[in-house]
Jmol script that loads the backbone (N, CA, C; Angstrom):
load data "model"
ATOM      1  N   MET A   1       0.774  -1.241  -0.139  1.00  0.00           N
ATOM      2  CA  MET A   1      -0.143   0.477   0.422  1.00  0.00           C
ATOM      3  C   MET A   1       1.006   0.922  -0.693  1.00  0.00           C
ATOM      4  N   ALA A   2       0.620   2.197  -0.510  1.00  0.00           N
ATOM      5  CA  ALA A   2       1.168   3.580  -0.954  1.00  0.00           C
ATOM      6  C   ALA A   2       0.755   4.346   0.339  1.00  0.00           C
ATOM      7  N   THR A   3       2.164   5.317   0.830  1.00  0.00           N
ATOM      8  CA  THR A   3       1.908   6.022   1.919  1.00  0.00           C
ATOM      9  C   THR A   3       0.838   7.305   1.213  1.00  0.00           C
ATOM     10  N   PRO A   4      -0.502   7.593   1.450  1.00  0.00           N
ATOM     11  CA  PRO A   4      -0.895   8.827   0.964  1.00  0.00           C
ATOM     12  C   PRO A   4       0.548  10.429   1.475  1.00  0.00           C
ATOM     13  N   ASN A   5       0.435  10.972   0.327  1.00  0.00           N
ATOM     14  CA  ASN A   5       1.211  12.402   1.006  1.00  0.00           C
ATOM     15  C   ASN A   5       0.105  13.270   1.383  1.00  0.00           C
ATOM     16  N   PRO A   6       0.803  14.298   2.065  1.00  0.00           N
ATOM     17  CA  PRO A   6      -0.042  15.053   2.991  1.00  0.00           C
ATOM     18  C   PRO A   6      -1.291  15.939   3.221  1.00  0.00           C
ATOM     19  N   ILE A   7      -0.738  16.440   1.345  1.00  0.00           N
ATOM     20  CA  ILE A   7      -1.865  16.940   0.415  1.00  0.00           C
ATOM     21  C   ILE A   7      -3.222  16.314   0.730  1.00  0.00           C
ATOM     22  N   GLN A   8      -2.715  14.628  -0.016  1.00  0.00           N
ATOM     23  CA  GLN A   8      -4.028  14.396   0.027  1.00  0.00           C
ATOM     24  C   GLN A   8      -4.644  14.082   1.427  1.00  0.00           C
ATOM     25  N   ILE A   9      -3.918  14.070   2.502  1.00  0.00           N
ATOM     26  CA  ILE A   9      -4.706  13.552   3.947  1.00  0.00           C
ATOM     27  C   ILE A   9      -5.084  14.723   4.385  1.00  0.00           C
ATOM     28  N   GLN A  10      -4.674  15.837   3.928  1.00  0.00           N
ATOM     29  CA  GLN A  10      -5.472  16.723   4.290  1.00  0.00           C
ATOM     30  C   GLN A  10      -6.681  17.498   3.706  1.00  0.00           C
ATOM     31  N   LYS A  11      -6.069  17.290   2.200  1.00  0.00           N
ATOM     32  CA  LYS A  11      -7.736  17.297   1.973  1.00  0.00           C
ATOM     33  C   LYS A  11      -9.206  16.587   1.775  1.00  0.00           C
ATOM     34  N   TYR A  12      -8.863  15.655   2.975  1.00  0.00           N
ATOM     35  CA  TYR A  12     -10.084  15.031   3.920  1.00  0.00           C
ATOM     36  C   TYR A  12     -10.300  15.439   5.307  1.00  0.00           C
ATOM     37  N   LEU A  13      -9.674  16.017   5.698  1.00  0.00           N
ATOM     38  CA  LEU A  13      -9.533  16.797   6.840  1.00  0.00           C
ATOM     39  C   LEU A  13      -9.318  18.205   7.128  1.00  0.00           C
ATOM     40  N   SER A  14      -9.870  18.644   6.339  1.00  0.00           N
ATOM     41  CA  SER A  14     -10.576  20.524   5.780  1.00  0.00           C
ATOM     42  C   SER A  14     -11.831  21.039   6.989  1.00  0.00           C
ATOM     43  N   GLY A  15     -11.632  21.784   7.838  1.00  0.00           N
ATOM     44  CA  GLY A  15     -12.440  21.744   8.441  1.00  0.00           C
ATOM     45  C   GLY A  15     -12.663  21.476  10.090  1.00  0.00           C
ATOM     46  N   ILE A  16     -11.291  20.849  10.143  1.00  0.00           N
ATOM     47  CA  ILE A  16     -11.493  20.714  11.558  1.00  0.00           C
ATOM     48  C   ILE A  16     -10.929  20.946  12.623  1.00  0.00           C
ATOM     49  N   ASP A  17     -11.482  20.662  14.020  1.00  0.00           N
ATOM     50  CA  ASP A  17     -10.434  21.914  14.841  1.00  0.00           C
ATOM     51  C   ASP A  17      -9.826  21.268  15.539  1.00  0.00           C
ATOM     52  N   TYR A  18      -8.335  21.254  15.391  1.00  0.00           N
ATOM     53  CA  TYR A  18      -7.242  21.522  16.869  1.00  0.00           C
ATOM     54  C   TYR A  18      -7.596  21.682  17.975  1.00  0.00           C
ATOM     55  N   PRO A  19      -6.684  21.366  18.734  1.00  0.00           N
ATOM     56  CA  PRO A  19      -6.589  19.864  18.686  1.00  0.00           C
ATOM     57  C   PRO A  19      -7.439  18.979  18.535  1.00  0.00           C
ATOM     58  N   ALA A  20      -6.712  18.081  17.596  1.00  0.00           N
ATOM     59  CA  ALA A  20      -8.019  16.663  17.605  1.00  0.00           C
ATOM     60  C   ALA A  20      -7.848  15.374  18.078  1.00  0.00           C
ATOM     61  N   SER A  21      -8.497  14.703  17.985  1.00  0.00           N
ATOM     62  CA  SER A  21      -8.164  12.819  18.476  1.00  0.00           C
ATOM     63  C   SER A  21      -7.546  12.037  17.254  1.00  0.00           C
ATOM     64  N   LYS A  22      -7.478  11.866  17.395  1.00  0.00           N
ATOM     65  CA  LYS A  22      -7.158  10.187  17.022  1.00  0.00           C
ATOM     66  C   LYS A  22      -8.997   9.683  16.175  1.00  0.00           C
ATOM     67  N   ASP A  23      -9.791   9.895  16.537  1.00  0.00           N
ATOM     68  CA  ASP A  23     -10.661   9.554  16.732  1.00  0.00           C
ATOM     69  C   ASP A  23     -12.005  10.534  15.618  1.00  0.00           C
ATOM     70  N   ASP A  24     -10.933  11.494  16.462  1.00  0.00           N
ATOM     71  CA  ASP A  24     -12.056  12.414  15.203  1.00  0.00           C
ATOM     72  C   ASP A  24     -11.487  12.801  13.926  1.00  0.00           C
ATOM     73  N   ILE A  25      -9.829  12.611  14.224  1.00  0.00           N
ATOM     74  CA  ILE A  25      -9.664  12.757  12.452  1.00  0.00           C
ATOM     75  C   ILE A  25      -9.736  11.535  11.550  1.00  0.00           C
ATOM     76  N   VAL A  26      -9.922  10.400  12.300  1.00  0.00           N
ATOM     77  CA  VAL A  26     -10.384   9.509  11.097  1.00  0.00           C
ATOM     78  C   VAL A  26     -12.341   9.105  11.132  1.00  0.00           C
ATOM     79  N   SER A  27     -13.472   9.858  11.879  1.00  0.00           N
ATOM     80  CA  SER A  27     -14.392   9.863  11.348  1.00  0.00           C
ATOM     81  C   SER A  27     -14.475  11.143  10.564  1.00  0.00           C
ATOM     82  N   THR A  28     -13.904  12.447  10.921  1.00  0.00           N
ATOM     83  CA  THR A  28     -13.543  12.969  10.075  1.00  0.00           C
ATOM     84  C   THR A  28     -13.503  12.475   8.532  1.00  0.00           C
ATOM     85  N   ALA A  29     -12.111  12.287   7.888  1.00  0.00           N
ATOM     86  CA  ALA A  29     -11.602  12.118   7.124  1.00  0.00           C
ATOM     87  C   ALA A  29     -12.319  10.951   6.298  1.00  0.00           C
ATOM     88  N   GLU A  30     -13.566   9.847   6.727  1.00  0.00           N
ATOM     89  CA  GLU A  30     -14.835   9.588   6.562  1.00  0.00           C
ATOM     90  C   GLU A  30     -15.664   9.838   5.778  1.00  0.00           C
ATOM     91  N   GLN A  31     -16.100  11.275   6.882  1.00  0.00           N
ATOM     92  CA  GLN A  31     -17.036  11.776   6.753  1.00  0.00           C
ATOM     93  C   GLN A  31     -16.971  12.270   5.333  1.00  0.00           C
ATOM     94  N   GLN A  32     -15.491  13.152   4.816  1.00  0.00           N
ATOM     95  CA  GLN A  32     -15.346  13.695   3.588  1.00  0.00           C
ATOM     96  C   GLN A  32     -15.124  12.275   2.932  1.00  0.00           C
ATOM     97  N   GLY A  33     -15.358  11.655   2.378  1.00  0.00           N
ATOM     98  CA  GLY A  33     -15.829  10.529   1.549  1.00  0.00           C
ATOM     99  C   GLY A  33     -14.298   9.857   1.275  1.00  0.00           C
ATOM    100  N   ALA A  34     -12.928   9.812   2.056  1.00  0.00           N
ATOM    101  CA  ALA A  34     -11.647   9.580   2.514  1.00  0.00           C
ATOM    102  C   ALA A  34     -11.679   8.493   1.848  1.00  0.00           C
ATOM    103  N   ASP A  35     -10.593   7.966   0.464  1.00  0.00           N
ATOM    104  CA  ASP A  35     -10.312   6.613   0.055  1.00  0.00           C
ATOM    105  C   ASP A  35      -9.508   5.958   0.595  1.00  0.00           C
ATOM    106  N   GLY A  36      -9.244   4.777   0.910  1.00  0.00           N
ATOM    107  CA  GLY A  36      -9.261   3.501   1.263  1.00  0.00           C
ATOM    108  C   GLY A  36      -7.786   3.498   2.409  1.00  0.00           C
ATOM    109  N   ASP A  37      -6.807   4.198   0.905  1.00  0.00           N
ATOM    110  CA  ASP A  37      -5.597   4.194   1.748  1.00  0.00           C
ATOM    111  C   ASP A  37      -5.227   5.362   2.163  1.00  0.00           C
ATOM    112  N   VAL A  38      -6.060   6.960   2.402  1.00  0.00           N
ATOM    113  CA  VAL A  38      -6.287   7.939   3.304  1.00  0.00           C
ATOM    114  C   VAL A  38      -6.762   6.921   4.699  1.00  0.00           C
ATOM    115  N   LEU A  39      -7.790   6.562   4.889  1.00  0.00           N
ATOM    116  CA  LEU A  39      -8.025   6.114   6.173  1.00  0.00           C
ATOM    117  C   LEU A  39      -7.219   4.785   6.670  1.00  0.00           C
ATOM    118  N   ASP A  40      -6.732   4.150   6.044  1.00  0.00           N
ATOM    119  CA  ASP A  40      -6.393   2.933   6.579  1.00  0.00           C
ATOM    120  C   ASP A  40      -4.036   3.725   7.465  1.00  0.00           C
ATOM    121  N   ALA A  41      -4.157   5.261   6.448  1.00  0.00           N
ATOM    122  CA  ALA A  41      -2.626   5.446   7.160  1.00  0.00           C
ATOM    123  C   ALA A  41      -3.541   6.253   8.707  1.00  0.00           C
ATOM    124  N   LEU A  42      -4.557   7.014   7.938  1.00  0.00           N
ATOM    125  CA  LEU A  42      -5.157   7.960   9.240  1.00  0.00           C
ATOM    126  C   LEU A  42      -5.150   6.546  10.882  1.00  0.00           C
ATOM    127  N   LYS A  43      -6.205   6.107  10.273  1.00  0.00           N
ATOM    128  CA  LYS A  43      -5.826   4.350  11.317  1.00  0.00           C
ATOM    129  C   LYS A  43      -4.318   4.257  12.035  1.00  0.00           C
ATOM    130  N   GLY A  44      -3.625   4.176  11.225  1.00  0.00           N
ATOM    131  CA  GLY A  44      -3.022   3.557  11.882  1.00  0.00           C
ATOM    132  C   GLY A  44      -1.598   4.350  12.224  1.00  0.00           C
ATOM    133  N   ILE A  45      -2.314   5.362  12.464  1.00  0.00           N
ATOM    134  CA  ILE A  45      -1.478   6.600  13.553  1.00  0.00           C
ATOM    135  C   ILE A  45      -1.119   6.379  15.219  1.00  0.00           C
ATOM    136  N   PRO A  46      -0.433   6.749  15.966  1.00  0.00           N
ATOM    137  CA  PRO A  46      -1.253   6.152  17.206  1.00  0.00           C
ATOM    138  C   PRO A  46      -1.796   7.727  18.023  1.00  0.00           C
ATOM    139  N   ASP A  47      -2.455   6.485  18.546  1.00  0.00           N
ATOM    140  CA  ASP A  47      -3.199   7.445  19.265  1.00  0.00           C
ATOM    141  C   ASP A  47      -3.394   8.839  20.590  1.00  0.00           C
ATOM    142  N   GLY A  48      -3.748   9.377  20.565  1.00  0.00           N
ATOM    143  CA  GLY A  48      -3.525  10.686  21.181  1.00  0.00           C
ATOM    144  C   GLY A  48      -4.137  12.171  20.602  1.00  0.00           C
ATOM    145  N   GLU A  49      -3.673  13.373  21.002  1.00  0.00           N
ATOM    146  CA  GLU A  49      -4.850  14.174  20.380  1.00  0.00           C
ATOM    147  C   GLU A  49      -2.972  14.984  19.513  1.00  0.00           C
ATOM    148  N   TYR A  50      -3.498  15.899  17.871  1.00  0.00           N
ATOM    149  CA  TYR A  50      -2.545  16.078  17.161  1.00  0.00           C
ATOM    150  C   TYR A  50      -3.201  17.603  17.531  1.00  0.00           C
ATOM    151  N   ASP A  51      -1.907  18.514  17.421  1.00  0.00           N
ATOM    152  CA  ASP A  51      -2.189  19.952  17.352  1.00  0.00           C
ATOM    153  C   ASP A  51      -2.582  20.998  15.981  1.00  0.00           C
ATOM    154  N   ALA A  52      -2.124  19.946  14.774  1.00  0.00           N
ATOM    155  CA  ALA A  52      -1.905  21.112  13.929  1.00  0.00           C
ATOM    156  C   ALA A  52      -1.932  19.752  12.771  1.00  0.00           C
ATOM    157  N   PRO A  53      -2.648  20.208  11.446  1.00  0.00           N
ATOM    158  CA  PRO A  53      -2.249  19.292  10.841  1.00  0.00           C
ATOM    159  C   PRO A  53      -0.660  18.622  10.061  1.00  0.00           C
ATOM    160  N   THR A  54      -0.179  19.304  10.416  1.00  0.00           N
ATOM    161  CA  THR A  54       0.959  18.876  10.310  1.00  0.00           C
ATOM    162  C   THR A  54       1.659  17.836  11.201  1.00  0.00           C
ATOM    163  N   ALA A  55       1.063  17.906  12.359  1.00  0.00           N
ATOM    164  CA  ALA A  55       1.785  16.826  13.234  1.00  0.00           C
ATOM    165  C   ALA A  55       0.875  15.512  12.596  1.00  0.00           C
ATOM    166  N   VAL A  56      -0.481  15.679  12.406  1.00  0.00           N
ATOM    167  CA  VAL A  56      -1.206  14.652  11.904  1.00  0.00           C
ATOM    168  C   VAL A  56      -0.008  13.964  10.438  1.00  0.00           C
ATOM    169  N   SER A  57       0.253  14.592   9.525  1.00  0.00           N
ATOM    170  CA  SER A  57       1.167  14.392   8.888  1.00  0.00           C
ATOM    171  C   SER A  57       2.477  13.303   8.852  1.00  0.00           C
ATOM    172  N   LYS A  58       3.441  14.241   9.711  1.00  0.00           N
ATOM    173  CA  LYS A  58       3.934  13.737  10.155  1.00  0.00           C
ATOM    174  C   LYS A  58       3.979  12.279  10.956  1.00  0.00           C
ATOM    175  N   ALA A  59       2.592  12.314  11.577  1.00  0.00           N
ATOM    176  CA  ALA A  59       2.145  11.165  12.206  1.00  0.00           C
ATOM    177  C   ALA A  59       2.311   9.783  11.436  1.00  0.00           C
ATOM    178  N   VAL A  60       1.652  10.766  10.197  1.00  0.00           N
ATOM    179  CA  VAL A  60       1.523   9.091   8.980  1.00  0.00           C
ATOM    180  C   VAL A  60       2.565   9.496   8.251  1.00  0.00           C
ATOM    181  N   SER A  61       3.599   9.865   8.081  1.00  0.00           N
ATOM    182  CA  SER A  61       4.426   9.377   7.784  1.00  0.00           C
ATOM    183  C   SER A  61       5.653   9.001   8.307  1.00  0.00           C
ATOM    184  N   ASP A  62       5.401   8.697   9.759  1.00  0.00           N
ATOM    185  CA  ASP A  62       6.623   7.965  10.968  1.00  0.00           C
ATOM    186  C   ASP A  62       6.273   6.631  10.478  1.00  0.00           C
ATOM    187  N   GLU A  63       5.157   5.419   9.973  1.00  0.00           N
ATOM    188  CA  GLU A  63       4.165   4.681  10.272  1.00  0.00           C
ATOM    189  C   GLU A  63       5.702   3.549   9.131  1.00  0.00           C
ATOM    190  N   ASP A  64       6.065   4.315   8.169  1.00  0.00           N
ATOM    191  CA  ASP A  64       7.069   3.252   6.994  1.00  0.00           C
ATOM    192  C   ASP A  64       8.001   2.861   8.303  1.00  0.00           C
TER     193      ASP A  64
END
end "model"
wireframe off; spacefill off
backbone 0.3
color backbone group
């Protein structure tokens, strides 16, 4: 599976309020119609609070 790039991920997180929990991030992406790769990547990030889009992107890129 290819890791989605940060731009793909952030497209599905528009309108989310930070800080946001992993659950909030995943559910927002689902509501925005994120595809399977994006959802899989977001479901793989560690549980916790993310204070900015860059924190989410970093967590996704650290999965590799």
